[in-house]
C-alpha angles and dihedrals in degrees: 000000000000090000090058092050092049095054094101092044093054094043091059096054140064103210091195086066104033127055092215113125116260094213092228094129107082114239121195120227116261128227090262129037114250128220133190135185114204121195104223124194099194124135084320128016111253141147122247114216113201125185120189112236133153095351098312141068112260102215140205130179106224103204099205099022129250118311127210091208110096089210091065118088108195119202111242115189113206111233134180122301115267129211119259093245088062085078089077096046119120123156144067127321106208120248113263090035121105108278092007112190144071121319123199126187094236097171139354140172137103136315135199131193120244128218134026098295124091112247088248091056092045092052091048089051091048096239115098115173115189146160124235124209103185140135093261107013125055140164137028126345138164136211112206120190116229125216111285093236096049094105100013090236129133096242128078114252124211136178121235110209132177113229116229106260139121092297097051119107120199113219092005096105104145107012092103092051090062089074102102098186131110115239087214105043103011090233128138121234092258092054092049091049091051093045090239129147131020120317122253119300109239126246082246137203121221111290095013117140124238118270127266104263098247129138087240117057116230106242091202086078133048132038096320091063112022100038088055104034097044116093113261093245091053092051092051092047097050103036121206123279129204123210087238130018107243120245092233139004126208106249127240112246134207127249109228113238134174093226131025116250118266131213135053125313097053132104123196129215132184113263109236122216097222146083120307107231138178116218115204122186120188127163093346094309120113126201129184121207133182123237087267091056096253113151109239098163093121091054091057101034095148093056091046091051092052091049095050092089093054120106116256107294147136112228129187118215150124131260112223141178115220126214125219091280094050096255123134112264116193094187090054089050090053090049092049091053093045092050093040088235102132103137093108097049118117129225109212108201117207107159141031119208101169131024125177093337095313117124104223098178093105091051117098116262092250091059093045092052092048090053090047092051090051092048094052093042090051091056089065093212095167130198117345093026116168092211114063136175118242111231120209138209128227100195122101115311094227091058092049092048090050091053092047091052092050088053089053091243123150097249141272139289118221122201136185110248096218100039124115122234106273123187116233129019120326139155093251088080120044135171130208120190133211102200135037098260114146143180114225136179117238112233099171147337136228135222136200117206087349094304126115114268113162148337125248110225134201143169134205121261104182106296093348128090104213126201113232103175147275130310103214106163140049094064115127120183092260092051093051091049092057095036100054098064090052092050092051091053089067100043115153135189097222137041115271092203123101130200136044095291093064114117118249121243117266132167090262095054122087116191123220137195104255096249106108118086120205132188116223139175120217144168097247139278129305120231088264091056097256122138115251122221094352118189127191117241101172148294120287109216091172097069130069114236092229091068095057109105134162114279138166132209121251109281110257094240090054097042091045092232114154112252119228093268091054092048089049092051090051090054093066093079142351106303127217089208111121113254137172118277137185118199088343094308119120116243120225117181089340095309122118108227111214120206089011095177093057108129111234095170118029124230113290114206107297092351119101121237118276111240132201089258090051089054091051091050090049091053089049092053098041095036100096090059099035099047094065091065097050103032115111094012131100106255130201122204136212104215128193110179091178096041130260092304091059133062116312127196137185113235120196103160134056118264131212114283095021114168117265086233088072116075125217125221131186118216129198113272096022124081095193113084119243125227117255128184111210100155132059088229088060088071089064088053088053090053090050090061091043095253101173100172133038118208111180126184116257094235127122110274110277092003111088092174093058125075110238101177142001123230124200109195113205103202113182127209117247095265098046116114118230088239087069092049092052090049090051091052091052091049091051090050091053093048092051091045090055087056092052098258128129115221138194133200134222138165118252095221087255133058098301139074134228122220108203128191119188116221128218116212106227123215110279092007117158096184111165132203093245089055092050093047091045091053092050091048092051093049090051092044093055092046091052092044091054092053112016091166091064104033142036139177097212111100094207107125093212089063095050098079106137093352140094122238109227099213112200094160094096089076097079124108099260097026118112140199130200111272123245108271092012112141119240124230090234135108113284096034091254123180135208099258126203111230139197109238089243088065094057094096137122090262092064116110110201090196090066091075108082141144086266098053114019102082093053090049095046091050088065096041134085093202113148091001090137096040095120094048090050094068113121132179112260095212092075091049091050089054092049090049090051093050091049090051091050091049091051 
């Protein structure tokens, strides 16, 4: 077959005159496809790109040489197929012979096709995407065939284009081409032409001797011959060795999947929520580089110092921060980097690509991991080591994923035991996730009154950059201060988003070049593909934006993760379901719950007591809904360490030893920092300190000086039927609707109801708390004046007989109201339950909504689903109220 393909090649050459190989000696294909780029000073200087395929080198003459700038489209003229032993050719083709001139081995290594098509299909379609793993060129490229009549010539013309990834360089088109040095012999073109210097060093196998110093490399030695001709077992035993260990290797990446692969031949590792890092040790010096090749050794000096005693090696791994329970904590990792306090971070090593000069990438994964385990064990690091070996499991992937999800880990990575290490994304490594964590690319940001409000997020779908929604929470004051300068560095004039879902430009939107990668957590996708309840966790400077694509976590029914109703059911009593523990303490969302059996609510009729562990599990199940109404706002707690029958106290400020899952925020007029809960996991920390009730401010998230919602508390007297309370809520809704406001209803956890209206902060708005409170007071005053027998504004309980107190006082700056889905420190373990307006009837029983029942009910409800879209500016309503007063 190869002989047929080489017919044109041989017809063009007189092998009695030229030292080029004839390709007559058969060469078997190797385990990885080889590529070479030969600098060729013929009639015109050009660069010959050759990709091994089907027993030959498919070849293109790249007229100006490859460019690292994705904007450059370099003409690549397809030429005849070349034999595989041509990949070791370096020397001089005599004048008068076809292609006469000097040939230099400018780059060589391995290549792999990208996408679902075979390389043969991709070539036939004129669109070959591929990854290079060379000594000069790395990363993703594409060859695109031009129309046959473009130049009127006989040959087929293509375009060679660098894909935008971590190895691309804007405006750096030809800097790399200035390197006039052979990767094989180290010689310049002039030295090769003159026959000076030693011949090319081979791409050697272990134990191979140096090459004969000729101007033409002998293809019977080196990678082209021995890596192919040697029996497979011999190759695996020896491993390949390079003359020089490379400074950096493109990493292998995982293919996202919904479920882990099943069957034999796979191993499964825990997926770490950290920074992918490549550790290189050479001559007692350790360096750490990100997946983009950025040198971060100084950031992780303690890990580098520990690795300095290792033998020469290149190790793949992940740097992680661990929480108190030993689980990876990405936010803690971000904090450690921000504070330059990285001495406690851990490097988890999971692959070994080089060891002592041997290239192990062709070895099967199992052999590489065995060598890695020996290397780390031989270092005798002892307890408390910062560099640790990643163990793996060989049981079914679904079972491992289930265990990872129960431990509140991010997911698992599954790898083929016998696969080589392949740069780029392939199906030999996959990842399945438990929770809806996601990496997104930031395409813009928004402001309100000139202050930061949210990020605009997108992901790549092929050639498109698709908008997937706003990230509006998770931004403390300190985060915004460090984030804004980075955003402004990437300012752009036009929107980077493509497609109909992209937001339209307004004065409050600031576009960005899509270069910054952020990690978020969110509650899932809407039907339109937008993220729900997205919260910012931090920037990822270790990942190229081009690699960020849409992905989803494993579906709960496939990953065997309990859904909220199942978790809620388990909260009714002590469960025999296995769960994570640390020193005998159960772990909920990464938090060790001490004294888990402590009764916080006593038994209620036929219902069992509610324990501290039950409270933590409730917060875990209700957290995705609850967190959106407390995030970004100072939050007070009602704590009851001895349960509701013991002493209770109201806590506004942070206390010594507060969990790092709870944020702190300083507000004007108070030196002591307030508690703030910005992460779902923070709710577990609240349960650990017996925080039974959550009372957030009613400000806009991240803006304590700005009203973000109004709450009308309908507090009935002791002899008022609930039917009257429901009627009052509906009347309040109608009054607010007439003023242009959208309102929502929830129980209070007692006998009353709350009517809540979210506020939108208009551009240039200077709405103050006194204005908001004054509006709420006037609405309540008019409602009471119209029916003084049913309502009153005086909070005195002795005046409430038969009437409902319309409490507007919760609309002051530092006033609070119980959060939706917050438990109440009252008998029955009731919660403040969001309702659909159709539920606000006389048949409603507020006591039916408890820690034991509410999550299962909410899971079937659409209550408050459109809360965010219901926000309206209060200024317009104030004007309407004023006009109505004047008309009266």
